[in-house]
N, C-alpha and C positions, 0 to 999 in steps of 0.2 A: 509267644512273646508278648509281654506287656509293654505298653507305652512309658511305665516308669522307669526310672534308672534303677540298677541294680540296689538291694539292700546289702550295703557291706557289712552290716552288724549280723546278717544271718552267715556269712561266710566265715570260715577260720581264717582266711589268709587274703591278702589282696590278690595274690597269683589267682585263687579260686574265685573270686569276684569277677577279675580281669577275664578270666576264660569263659566264665559263665556268660559275659556281655557278648564275646565272640559267637557263642552258641546261639544266644538269642537273635542276633543280626543275622546269621546264617538262616536260623529258622524263617525268620520273616520273609527272606528273599526266596527261599524254597517254597514257602507256602504260596507266593505270587505265582512261582514257575508252575508248581502243581496245578494251580487252578487255570492258567494260562495253557499249559498242554491239554486241559480238558475243555477248551474253547471259552473260557471265563476270563475276561481281564478285570481284575478286583486291585486297584492301585492301592488301597491301604494298607495292605501287609507291606508292600513295597516301600512305598513313602515313610512308614514308620520305622521299617529296618535302616533306611537311608539316612534317616533323621537320627537314629541311635548310633548308626557307623560314625558319622559327622561329629556327633557327642564325644564317643569313644575316643577317635582321633584327637581331638581338642585335648580331652583329658591325658593322654599319652605325651602329646607335644609340649603342653604346658605345665604339667604336674609331674609326670612319671620320668621323662625322658631327662630332663635337666640334672637331676641328682645322679641319675644311671651314668650320664656322661662323666660327671665330676669322679665317680667312683671308676673310671677307667673302660667303660663300655662305649667308647666314642665311635668306633667301627660298627658293632651291631646296630647303634641307634641311628647311625648314618643310612644304614642300608634299610631302616625301616621307615626314615623321614622319606627316603627316595620313593619306597612302596607306597607311603602313604599319598605321595603326589600322584602315582599311577592310579591308586584307589579313587581320589578325589576326582580325576579326571574323567575316569569310568562313570562315576555317579553323575557328573555335569552330562553326559552322553545321554545316560537313563533319564534324567529330569528332561531333556530334549524330547526324547522318544515318548515318553509319557505325555507331553503337550500334544505331540502330533499324532497319538492313537486315536482321537476322537476324529480327525479330519484325513485320516490316510489309512487305507486297508492294509497297505504293507507294514504299517507302525507297528501292530501287535506282533510280527515275526521278528522285526529288528529289535523291538525292546526284550523280547524272550532270548535272543541270541546275546544282547547284552548283558541281562541279568545272568545266564549261564556263564559270560566270560566273568563278570564280576564274582561270581561264587568261586570261580577257578583261581583268581588273583587273591581272595582271601583264603583260600585253602593253602595256597603257596606261602604267603604271609604269615599265616597263623601258626604254621607248623615250624616257622622259625622264631617268632615272638614269644610263644607260649614257653617253649623249653629254655630259650636262651634269656631273655629279659625279665619275665614274669616272676619267676623265683627270686631274682634278685630285688624285686620290689619289697620284699617282706625282710631281706637281708641288709640292703644298702641305702633305705631312705631313712633319716632321722626321723625323730618323732613327729616333729612338726610336719615335715612332707607326708610322712604315712597318714597322719591325721588328715590333712588336706585332701589326699587322694582318697581315703575312704568317705570323708564328707562329700567330697564330688561324686564318688560313686553311687551314693545314697540320694543326693538332692541336687547334684549340679545341673547347669544348662550351658549350651554353646551360646557366647556372645553373637547377636545379631550381627552378620556380615563377616565372622570370623572365617578366614581360609587357612589350610595347612600350608606350611613353610614350602614345600616342592610342589604346590599345583600350578598348573600352567592354565587350566580352563577357568 
C-alpha cells in the first residue's frame, strides 16, 4: 500500500479505483497484523491504512453518496453511513490502543484484537458497498461529480478535523 491517493487515471472506472482503495487499506492493516503476530509492533502500516480509510470515507460521504442518494439509492447509502460510523469509532479505539502500546504490556494484544475486528467490519462493509454502490458511480454521477471524484481519488486529502456523519467517538 502506498501513502499516495489512488491514481484514478490508471483505472478504467471509478468502480475500479474505489475498489482498489479498499484493497490497499486492507493490505496495510493486514501488514500490521502479520508483523504483530510475529511479535513486532510496527505502527506505520496501520496508521497509513487508517489515514487512507478516513480519507476514503470522506470522499464517499462528501462526493459519492450525495448524487447516489439523489439517484434513488437512499437506503443503501444510509446503511453505508451507519457502517462508516462503526468503522470510525473502531479506528478511534485503535488510536487509543496505539497510544497505550508503549506503556502497557497488554496493549499490543488489545490492538491486535481491535485490528482483526476492524478487518472483519471492513470485509462485511466492502462486500455490500462494492457490488451495490460502486458500479453506480460510473452510471449515476453527472460529469462534474464524476470529475470531482476522479480528481479527489488522485490528489484529495481529508480536511483537518473532519468526522464522518455517524461517528460517535
